C-alpha positions, 0 to 999 in steps of 0.5 A, a space after each residue: 284765490 277767493 272767488 266772491 259768491 255771485 249776487 242773487 240777481 246773477 245766480 237767478 240769471 237776471 240782468 245786474 242793472 235795472 235798465 237791463 232788466 227793463 229792456 230784457 222784459 220788453 225786448 225779449 217777449 217782443 223778439 220772441 214773438 218776432 221769431 215765432 212769426 218768422 218761423 211760422 212765415 218760413 214754414 208757410 212759405 216752405 209749404 207753398 214753395 214745396 207745393 209749387 215745386 211738386 206742381 211744376 214737376 208733375 207738369 213737367 212729367 205730363 209735358 214729357 209724356 205728351 212730347 213722347 206721344 208725339 202730341 207736341 211733335 217728334 220727341 226731342 229729348 237728347 242724351 246728356 250726362 256728366 258735367 251738363 247734368 250737374 250744371 243743370 242741377 246746380 243752376 236749378 234747371 229741370 233734370 230729365 231722365 227716360 228709361 226702360 221699364 226695368 230702369 235701363 237708361 234710354 235718354 236724358 241724364 245718364 248719371 242719374 240713377 233710375 227710380 229705386 222702387 219701380 214696382 210701386 209704378 204699377 199704375 200708368 201715368 201716376 206721379 210719385 214724388 221722392 228725394 234723390 241725388 245727382 253729383 252731390 245735389 239733393 233733388 226733389 224728383 218725380 217719376 211716372 210709368 208711361 206707355 210710349 209708342 214705337 220709336 218715340 225716343 231719340 238719342 237711344 236705341 229705337 224700341 217698340 211700343 211699351 212702358 217707359 220710366 219718366 223722371 224729372 227733378 229740381 234742387 230740393 233747396 228751392 223748397 226753402 224761401 230765400 232771404 229776399 223772398 222772406 223779407 218781402 211784403 208782410 215780413 218786412 213790415 213786421 221786422 221794421 215794426 219790431 226794430 222801431 218798437 225796440 228803439 222806442 223801448 230803449 228810448 223810453 227806458 233811457 228816459 225813465 232811468 234818467 228820471 230815476 237817477 234824478 230821483 235818486 239824487 233827490 233822495 240822496 239829500 233828504 231834509 228832515 223837515 219841509 215838503 217831501 221831495 219831488 219824485 215820480 208817484 211810483 217812488 213816493 212810498 220810497 221817498 217817504 220811507 227814506 225821509 222817515 229813516 233819515 229823520 230817525 237817524 238825524 234824531 239818533 245822531 242828535 241824541 247821541 251827541 247830547 248823550 256824549 256831551 252829558 257823559 263827558 260831563 259826568 265822567 269829568 266830575 268823578 275825575 275832578 273829585 278823585 284829583 281833589 282827594 289825591 291832592 288832599 292826601 298829598 298835602 296832608 290836609 286829610 289823613 290817608 286812612 280817611 281819603 282812601 275809602 273815599 277814593 275807592 268809592 269815587 273809582 267805583 262810581 266812575 267804573 259804574 258809569 263807564 260800564 253803563 256807557 259800554 252797555 249803551 254802545 252794545 245796546 245800539 249794536 244789538 238794536 241795529 242787528 235786529 232779529 228777536 227770538 223767544 228767550 227763556 226769561 226764567 233762565 235769564 233771571 237766574 243768570 242775573 241773580 247769580 251774577 249779583 249774588 255778592 251784592 245781595 249777600 253783602 246786604 243780607 237781603 231775602 231774595 225770591 225768584 218765581 219759577 214759572 216758565 215764561 218765554 218772551 221775544 227778546 235778545 238774550 244779551 239785552 234781556 240780561 242787561 235789563 235784568 241786571 240793571 233792574 236788580 242792581 237798582 232794587 238792591 241799591 234801594 232796598 234797606 239792609 236785611 230787606 226783601 226783593 225778588 223777581 216775579 214772572 207771569 203772563 198778562 193780558 197782552 203778553 209775558 210780564 217781568 216784575 222786579 220788586 223790592 222794599 225800597 222807599 218808593 218813587 217820589 211823584 216829582 221824579 216820575 216824569 224824568 225817571 227814565 231820562 239819562 243822567 237823572 241821578 238819584 242819591 248814589 247813582 249816575 242816572 243811566 240804569 233806568 234809561 238803559 232799561 227803557 231803551 232795552 224794553 222798547 227795542 224788545 217791543 215791551 214797555 217798562 213802568 215803576 209803581 209804588 206798592 202800597 199797603 194800608 195807605 203807606 208805600 212798602 216798596 217798588 214794582 218795576 214791571 216790564 210788559 211785552 205787547 205794550 211797547 211802542 
């Protein structure tokens, strides 16, 4: 089973939808602050409750010492233990234990262990706080050494005056705030405000997403002409960009439609000529030896047109793929010359290739097609035994590629439509230079044809492709 790779948003941990991302960016910081405030509030209340509990334990020890001394009357601490002490601890009531200086129980909670560090109670009537346990309940306890008068403790054995160990305890859980305590007052207001802000944020994001959806619906049906679509100001740049892309695609579709119509017409012509030639051979009106070379020329013409149509299709695919990188123009020129060397040899042309190393931003396939078309055009127009070549140089704006020949030159009347499709000169189909211009523009270059003049007369044509001067 193949598992599709996670999208970039999923890999980075972002929500998959824009609405989720907006809500997360608003609510996560909000509730993060609420949690921080709640934690701070819990710590403050915990500190306050702890101080209050310690104060209560200290006061209980003082009252117990006074009761033992008889300030408030005879001592009334009775022996207790077992389930009663556990119930008191579970109910949050004060648990009391009185013991001798060595920790021996005298009164109060019998099951509660004596203070484990009696040596630290060297100073009388100084309260020491610690944590203890009673029947599974964790207690916050306080202990004090107190000098009691004789016979002060009831419920235990009468004793002479001497120090006693007083212990009181309350459940430790009381130091933490209950939910009701925490939700009261300011905390309740903060929580209510956070909930209200969350609902407001959700409503605002939902409203914005509805506006965005309406804008998307509007952008989904752009018009190439007319006023721009009514969209939020934040999407105005996107609207203009979509409009430009749509206009470009619309123009491209129209161009391709016209091109296909013209291509169909151009292909129909050689097919009609070929049919006529075949019919003449069948009828015997023209000798077979005469008609076969004509038919071969017609087939070559149709094949050349089909190849150039395929080149245009391939060019569109490469243009849409994009991604130009530096290409060795000299190596591309060598490959093109080697491919067309049979044509050069057939006309016994004197060919020269400049060896200067030049790199230009291009696509290797597109650059090869450009060179083949320019060279084929130069070979076609150069007379038998003439000269042609490729010159590589660095111009003021960037690299330049020059394909020169000794052809008859370009008529001024042809120059305005020289690079238009199906503007055929003698012996051509009118696509070569059109393909060259489209390739040059796709590579960010410009192409021009110049008559080369020597002593007032045209001695050839220079086809110049200059990078850095494209559209």
